[in-house]
VOVEX-28706 format. One record per residue: x, y, z of N, C-alpha, C, O in turn. Coordinates in steps of 0.2 Angstrom, whole numbers, padded with zeros to 4 digits. Example, Ala and Ser with C-alpha at 12.3 -4.5 7.8 and 13.67 -1.06 7.14 Angstrom:
% residues 2
+-------+-------+-------+-------+-------+-------+-------+-------+-------+-------+-------+-------+
:    nx :    ny :    nz :   cax :   cay :   caz :    cx :    cy :    cz :    ox :    oy :    oz :
+-------+-------+-------+-------+-------+-------+-------+-------+-------+-------+-------+-------+
:  0066 : -0028 :  0039 :  0062 : -0022 :  0039 :  0066 : -0016 :  0039 :  0071 : -0017 :  0042 :
:  0064 : -0011 :  0035 :  0068 : -0005 :  0036 :  0064 :  0000 :  0039 :  0067 :  0006 :  0040 :
+-------+-------+-------+-------+-------+-------+-------+-------+-------+-------+-------+-------+
END
This chain:
% residues 120
+-------+-------+-------+-------+-------+-------+-------+-------+-------+-------+-------+-------+
:    nx :    ny :    nz :   cax :   cay :   caz :    cx :    cy :    cz :    ox :    oy :    oz :
+-------+-------+-------+-------+-------+-------+-------+-------+-------+-------+-------+-------+
:  0553 :  0544 :  0524 :  0556 :  0538 :  0527 :  0560 :  0541 :  0533 :  0562 :  0547 :  0533 :
:  0560 :  0537 :  0537 :  0564 :  0539 :  0544 :  0570 :  0533 :  0545 :  0569 :  0527 :  0544 :
:  0574 :  0536 :  0548 :  0580 :  0532 :  0551 :  0578 :  0530 :  0558 :  0574 :  0533 :  0561 :
:  0582 :  0524 :  0560 :  0580 :  0522 :  0567 :  0580 :  0526 :  0572 :  0577 :  0525 :  0577 :
:  0584 :  0532 :  0572 :  0584 :  0537 :  0577 :  0578 :  0543 :  0576 :  0577 :  0547 :  0580 :
:  0575 :  0542 :  0570 :  0568 :  0545 :  0569 :  0569 :  0552 :  0564 :  0565 :  0555 :  0562 :
:  0576 :  0552 :  0563 :  0577 :  0557 :  0558 :  0574 :  0555 :  0551 :  0572 :  0549 :  0550 :
:  0573 :  0560 :  0547 :  0570 :  0559 :  0540 :  0576 :  0558 :  0535 :  0581 :  0561 :  0535 :
:  0575 :  0553 :  0532 :  0579 :  0550 :  0526 :  0577 :  0551 :  0520 :  0571 :  0550 :  0518 :
:  0582 :  0554 :  0514 :  0579 :  0554 :  0509 :  0578 :  0547 :  0504 :  0582 :  0542 :  0505 :
:  0573 :  0547 :  0501 :  0572 :  0539 :  0498 :  0578 :  0537 :  0494 :  0579 :  0531 :  0494 :
:  0581 :  0542 :  0491 :  0587 :  0539 :  0485 :  0592 :  0537 :  0489 :  0597 :  0534 :  0487 :
:  0592 :  0538 :  0496 :  0598 :  0534 :  0500 :  0596 :  0527 :  0500 :  0601 :  0523 :  0500 :
:  0590 :  0525 :  0502 :  0590 :  0517 :  0502 :  0591 :  0514 :  0496 :  0594 :  0508 :  0496 :
:  0591 :  0517 :  0489 :  0593 :  0514 :  0484 :  0600 :  0516 :  0481 :  0602 :  0513 :  0475 :
:  0604 :  0519 :  0485 :  0610 :  0522 :  0483 :  0610 :  0526 :  0477 :  0615 :  0526 :  0473 :
:  0604 :  0530 :  0477 :  0605 :  0535 :  0471 :  0601 :  0533 :  0464 :  0599 :  0537 :  0460 :
:  0600 :  0526 :  0464 :  0597 :  0523 :  0459 :  0589 :  0525 :  0458 :  0586 :  0525 :  0463 :
:  0587 :  0526 :  0452 :  0580 :  0527 :  0452 :  0576 :  0521 :  0448 :  0570 :  0521 :  0448 :
:  0580 :  0518 :  0445 :  0577 :  0513 :  0440 :  0579 :  0506 :  0443 :  0585 :  0504 :  0443 :
:  0574 :  0501 :  0444 :  0576 :  0494 :  0446 :  0581 :  0490 :  0440 :  0581 :  0492 :  0434 :
:  0585 :  0485 :  0443 :  0588 :  0481 :  0437 :  0584 :  0478 :  0433 :  0586 :  0478 :  0427 :
:  0579 :  0476 :  0435 :  0574 :  0473 :  0430 :  0567 :  0476 :  0431 :  0566 :  0479 :  0436 :
:  0563 :  0477 :  0425 :  0557 :  0479 :  0425 :  0552 :  0476 :  0429 :  0550 :  0470 :  0427 :
:  0549 :  0479 :  0435 :  0544 :  0476 :  0439 :  0538 :  0479 :  0439 :  0537 :  0485 :  0440 :
:  0532 :  0476 :  0436 :  0526 :  0479 :  0437 :  0523 :  0481 :  0443 :  0524 :  0477 :  0448 :
:  0519 :  0486 :  0444 :  0517 :  0488 :  0451 :  0512 :  0482 :  0454 :  0512 :  0482 :  0460 :
:  0508 :  0479 :  0450 :  0504 :  0473 :  0452 :  0508 :  0466 :  0452 :  0505 :  0461 :  0453 :
:  0514 :  0466 :  0452 :  0517 :  0460 :  0453 :  0517 :  0458 :  0460 :  0517 :  0462 :  0465 :
:  0517 :  0451 :  0460 :  0517 :  0449 :  0468 :  0524 :  0447 :  0471 :  0527 :  0444 :  0467 :
:  0525 :  0449 :  0476 :  0531 :  0449 :  0479 :  0531 :  0444 :  0485 :  0526 :  0445 :  0489 :
:  0535 :  0439 :  0486 :  0535 :  0434 :  0492 :  0542 :  0433 :  0495 :  0546 :  0432 :  0491 :
:  0543 :  0433 :  0500 :  0549 :  0431 :  0503 :  0551 :  0424 :  0502 :  0546 :  0419 :  0502 :
:  0558 :  0423 :  0500 :  0559 :  0416 :  0498 :  0561 :  0412 :  0505 :  0561 :  0415 :  0510 :
:  0564 :  0406 :  0505 :  0566 :  0402 :  0511 :  0573 :  0406 :  0513 :  0575 :  0406 :  0519 :
:  0576 :  0407 :  0508 :  0583 :  0411 :  0510 :  0582 :  0417 :  0514 :  0585 :  0419 :  0518 :
:  0577 :  0421 :  0511 :  0575 :  0428 :  0514 :  0572 :  0428 :  0520 :  0572 :  0433 :  0524 :
:  0569 :  0421 :  0522 :  0565 :  0420 :  0528 :  0571 :  0419 :  0534 :  0571 :  0421 :  0540 :
:  0576 :  0415 :  0531 :  0581 :  0412 :  0537 :  0587 :  0416 :  0537 :  0591 :  0414 :  0542 :
:  0588 :  0421 :  0533 :  0594 :  0425 :  0534 :  0593 :  0429 :  0540 :  0587 :  0430 :  0543 :
:  0599 :  0433 :  0542 :  0599 :  0437 :  0548 :  0595 :  0444 :  0546 :  0594 :  0445 :  0540 :
:  0595 :  0448 :  0550 :  0592 :  0454 :  0549 :  0595 :  0459 :  0544 :  0601 :  0459 :  0545 :
:  0592 :  0462 :  0540 :  0596 :  0466 :  0535 :  0597 :  0472 :  0537 :  0592 :  0475 :  0541 :
:  0604 :  0475 :  0536 :  0605 :  0481 :  0539 :  0602 :  0488 :  0538 :  0602 :  0493 :  0541 :
:  0598 :  0486 :  0531 :  0594 :  0492 :  0529 :  0587 :  0491 :  0531 :  0584 :  0486 :  0530 :
:  0585 :  0495 :  0535 :  0576 :  0495 :  0538 :  0572 :  0493 :  0533 :  0568 :  0488 :  0534 :
:  0572 :  0497 :  0526 :  0567 :  0496 :  0522 :  0567 :  0489 :  0518 :  0562 :  0486 :  0517 :
:  0573 :  0487 :  0517 :  0574 :  0480 :  0515 :  0571 :  0475 :  0520 :  0567 :  0471 :  0519 :
:  0573 :  0475 :  0526 :  0570 :  0471 :  0531 :  0563 :  0471 :  0533 :  0560 :  0467 :  0536 :
:  0560 :  0477 :  0531 :  0553 :  0477 :  0531 :  0549 :  0474 :  0526 :  0543 :  0472 :  0527 :
:  0552 :  0474 :  0520 :  0549 :  0471 :  0514 :  0551 :  0464 :  0515 :  0546 :  0460 :  0514 :
:  0555 :  0462 :  0518 :  0557 :  0454 :  0519 :  0552 :  0452 :  0524 :  0549 :  0446 :  0523 :
:  0551 :  0455 :  0529 :  0545 :  0453 :  0534 :  0538 :  0454 :  0532 :  0534 :  0450 :  0534 :
:  0537 :  0458 :  0528 :  0531 :  0460 :  0525 :  0528 :  0455 :  0521 :  0522 :  0453 :  0521 :
:  0533 :  0452 :  0516 :  0531 :  0448 :  0511 :  0531 :  0440 :  0513 :  0533 :  0436 :  0509 :
:  0531 :  0439 :  0518 :  0530 :  0432 :  0521 :  0523 :  0429 :  0517 :  0522 :  0423 :  0515 :
:  0519 :  0433 :  0516 :  0512 :  0432 :  0512 :  0513 :  0437 :  0506 :  0515 :  0443 :  0506 :
:  0511 :  0434 :  0500 :  0513 :  0438 :  0493 :  0508 :  0445 :  0495 :  0503 :  0445 :  0497 :
:  0512 :  0450 :  0492 :  0509 :  0457 :  0492 :  0512 :  0459 :  0485 :  0517 :  0457 :  0483 :
:  0507 :  0464 :  0482 :  0510 :  0468 :  0476 :  0514 :  0473 :  0478 :  0515 :  0476 :  0484 :
:  0518 :  0474 :  0473 :  0523 :  0480 :  0474 :  0520 :  0487 :  0476 :  0523 :  0491 :  0480 :
:  0514 :  0488 :  0473 :  0511 :  0494 :  0476 :  0510 :  0494 :  0483 :  0511 :  0498 :  0488 :
:  0506 :  0488 :  0485 :  0505 :  0487 :  0493 :  0512 :  0488 :  0497 :  0511 :  0491 :  0502 :
:  0518 :  0485 :  0494 :  0524 :  0486 :  0498 :  0526 :  0493 :  0499 :  0527 :  0495 :  0505 :
:  0525 :  0497 :  0494 :  0527 :  0504 :  0494 :  0523 :  0508 :  0499 :  0526 :  0511 :  0503 :
:  0516 :  0507 :  0498 :  0511 :  0509 :  0503 :  0513 :  0508 :  0511 :  0513 :  0512 :  0515 :
:  0514 :  0501 :  0512 :  0515 :  0499 :  0518 :  0521 :  0501 :  0521 :  0521 :  0503 :  0527 :
:  0526 :  0501 :  0517 :  0534 :  0503 :  0519 :  0535 :  0510 :  0519 :  0540 :  0512 :  0520 :
:  0529 :  0514 :  0517 :  0530 :  0521 :  0517 :  0536 :  0524 :  0513 :  0540 :  0528 :  0515 :
:  0536 :  0521 :  0506 :  0542 :  0522 :  0502 :  0538 :  0525 :  0496 :  0532 :  0524 :  0495 :
:  0541 :  0529 :  0492 :  0539 :  0530 :  0484 :  0539 :  0524 :  0481 :  0543 :  0519 :  0481 :
:  0535 :  0523 :  0477 :  0534 :  0516 :  0472 :  0540 :  0515 :  0468 :  0542 :  0509 :  0466 :
:  0544 :  0521 :  0466 :  0550 :  0519 :  0462 :  0556 :  0516 :  0467 :  0559 :  0512 :  0465 :
:  0556 :  0519 :  0473 :  0561 :  0516 :  0478 :  0559 :  0508 :  0479 :  0563 :  0504 :  0479 :
:  0552 :  0507 :  0481 :  0550 :  0501 :  0482 :  0552 :  0496 :  0476 :  0553 :  0490 :  0477 :
:  0552 :  0498 :  0470 :  0553 :  0493 :  0464 :  0560 :  0492 :  0464 :  0562 :  0486 :  0463 :
:  0565 :  0497 :  0466 :  0572 :  0496 :  0466 :  0574 :  0491 :  0471 :  0578 :  0487 :  0470 :
:  0571 :  0492 :  0478 :  0572 :  0487 :  0483 :  0570 :  0481 :  0481 :  0573 :  0476 :  0482 :
:  0564 :  0480 :  0478 :  0561 :  0474 :  0477 :  0566 :  0470 :  0472 :  0568 :  0465 :  0474 :
:  0567 :  0473 :  0467 :  0572 :  0471 :  0461 :  0578 :  0468 :  0464 :  0580 :  0462 :  0463 :
:  0582 :  0472 :  0468 :  0588 :  0470 :  0472 :  0586 :  0464 :  0476 :  0590 :  0460 :  0475 :
:  0582 :  0464 :  0480 :  0580 :  0458 :  0484 :  0579 :  0452 :  0480 :  0582 :  0446 :  0482 :
:  0576 :  0453 :  0474 :  0575 :  0447 :  0470 :  0582 :  0444 :  0467 :  0584 :  0438 :  0467 :
:  0586 :  0449 :  0465 :  0592 :  0448 :  0462 :  0597 :  0444 :  0467 :  0601 :  0440 :  0465 :
:  0595 :  0445 :  0474 :  0599 :  0442 :  0479 :  0596 :  0435 :  0481 :  0598 :  0432 :  0486 :
:  0591 :  0434 :  0478 :  0587 :  0428 :  0479 :  0583 :  0428 :  0486 :  0581 :  0423 :  0489 :
:  0581 :  0434 :  0487 :  0579 :  0434 :  0495 :  0571 :  0435 :  0494 :  0567 :  0434 :  0499 :
:  0569 :  0437 :  0488 :  0561 :  0437 :  0487 :  0560 :  0434 :  0479 :  0564 :  0435 :  0475 :
:  0554 :  0432 :  0479 :  0552 :  0430 :  0472 :  0547 :  0435 :  0469 :  0542 :  0437 :  0473 :
:  0547 :  0437 :  0464 :  0542 :  0441 :  0460 :  0538 :  0438 :  0455 :  0542 :  0435 :  0451 :
:  0532 :  0437 :  0455 :  0528 :  0434 :  0451 :  0524 :  0438 :  0447 :  0520 :  0442 :  0450 :
:  0525 :  0439 :  0441 :  0521 :  0442 :  0436 :  0514 :  0440 :  0435 :  0514 :  0434 :  0433 :
:  0510 :  0443 :  0437 :  0502 :  0441 :  0436 :  0499 :  0440 :  0430 :  0495 :  0436 :  0429 :
:  0503 :  0444 :  0424 :  0502 :  0443 :  0417 :  0503 :  0437 :  0414 :  0500 :  0435 :  0410 :
:  0509 :  0435 :  0417 :  0512 :  0428 :  0414 :  0508 :  0423 :  0415 :  0508 :  0418 :  0411 :
:  0503 :  0422 :  0420 :  0497 :  0417 :  0421 :  0493 :  0417 :  0415 :  0490 :  0411 :  0413 :
:  0492 :  0423 :  0411 :  0487 :  0423 :  0407 :  0490 :  0425 :  0401 :  0487 :  0429 :  0397 :
:  0495 :  0423 :  0399 :  0499 :  0425 :  0393 :  0496 :  0422 :  0387 :  0495 :  0425 :  0381 :
:  0494 :  0415 :  0388 :  0492 :  0413 :  0382 :  0484 :  0412 :  0382 :  0480 :  0409 :  0378 :
:  0482 :  0415 :  0387 :  0474 :  0414 :  0388 :  0470 :  0419 :  0383 :  0472 :  0425 :  0382 :
:  0464 :  0416 :  0381 :  0461 :  0420 :  0376 :  0454 :  0422 :  0380 :  0449 :  0424 :  0377 :
:  0454 :  0421 :  0387 :  0449 :  0423 :  0391 :  0449 :  0430 :  0393 :  0453 :  0431 :  0398 :
:  0446 :  0435 :  0391 :  0447 :  0442 :  0393 :  0444 :  0442 :  0401 :  0446 :  0446 :  0405 :
:  0439 :  0439 :  0402 :  0436 :  0439 :  0409 :  0441 :  0437 :  0414 :  0442 :  0441 :  0418 :
:  0446 :  0432 :  0413 :  0451 :  0431 :  0417 :  0456 :  0437 :  0418 :  0458 :  0439 :  0424 :
:  0457 :  0440 :  0412 :  0462 :  0445 :  0413 :  0458 :  0451 :  0417 :  0461 :  0454 :  0422 :
:  0453 :  0452 :  0416 :  0449 :  0458 :  0419 :  0448 :  0457 :  0427 :  0447 :  0461 :  0431 :
:  0448 :  0450 :  0428 :  0447 :  0449 :  0435 :  0454 :  0450 :  0439 :  0454 :  0452 :  0445 :
:  0459 :  0449 :  0436 :  0465 :  0451 :  0438 :  0466 :  0458 :  0440 :  0469 :  0460 :  0445 :
:  0464 :  0462 :  0434 :  0464 :  0469 :  0436 :  0460 :  0471 :  0440 :  0462 :  0476 :  0444 :
:  0453 :  0469 :  0442 :  0449 :  0471 :  0446 :  0451 :  0470 :  0453 :  0450 :  0474 :  0457 :
:  0454 :  0464 :  0454 :  0458 :  0462 :  0461 :  0464 :  0467 :  0463 :  0464 :  0468 :  0469 :
:  0468 :  0469 :  0458 :  0473 :  0474 :  0459 :  0469 :  0481 :  0461 :  0471 :  0484 :  0465 :
:  0464 :  0483 :  0457 :  0461 :  0489 :  0458 :  0458 :  0489 :  0465 :  0459 :  0494 :  0469 :
:  0455 :  0484 :  0468 :  0451 :  0483 :  0473 :  0457 :  0483 :  0480 :  0456 :  0487 :  0485 :
:  0463 :  0480 :  0479 :  0468 :  0480 :  0483 :  0470 :  0487 :  0484 :  0472 :  0489 :  0489 :
:  0471 :  0491 :  0479 :  0474 :  0498 :  0479 :  0469 :  0503 :  0483 :  0470 :  0507 :  0486 :
:  0463 :  0501 :  0481 :  0458 :  0505 :  0484 :  0457 :  0505 :  0492 :  0456 :  0509 :  0495 :
:  0459 :  0498 :  0495 :  0460 :  0497 :  0501 :  0465 :  0500 :  0505 :  0465 :  0500 :  0511 :
:  0470 :  0502 :  0501 :  0476 :  0506 :  0504 :  0474 :  0512 :  0506 :  0477 :  0516 :  0508 :
+-------+-------+-------+-------+-------+-------+-------+-------+-------+-------+-------+-------+
END
């Protein structure tokens, strides 16, 4: 991770030393910026700002981590914080199939996640 002036920043600084998100978020969960997240001013923390801009269209937490160039754990903490503040919405792809008895539908979700990760 890099500071605005180009110096390297340790990832735990972006999370204020936290290593676990306030709620558990799956790496395949889809993150999208809410209306509040789109209309508020720029976030003073560059990683959070990049996540808010990036997620105008839904992205998985894994994609967010890769594109923002942060470790997956850091991305999960930041996304969880943004969700708590109402700036992003996190959709659990498993919830859509919780009552489903169709293994093929569950498999198709996993295949899409796999394919998306391969494209990274």
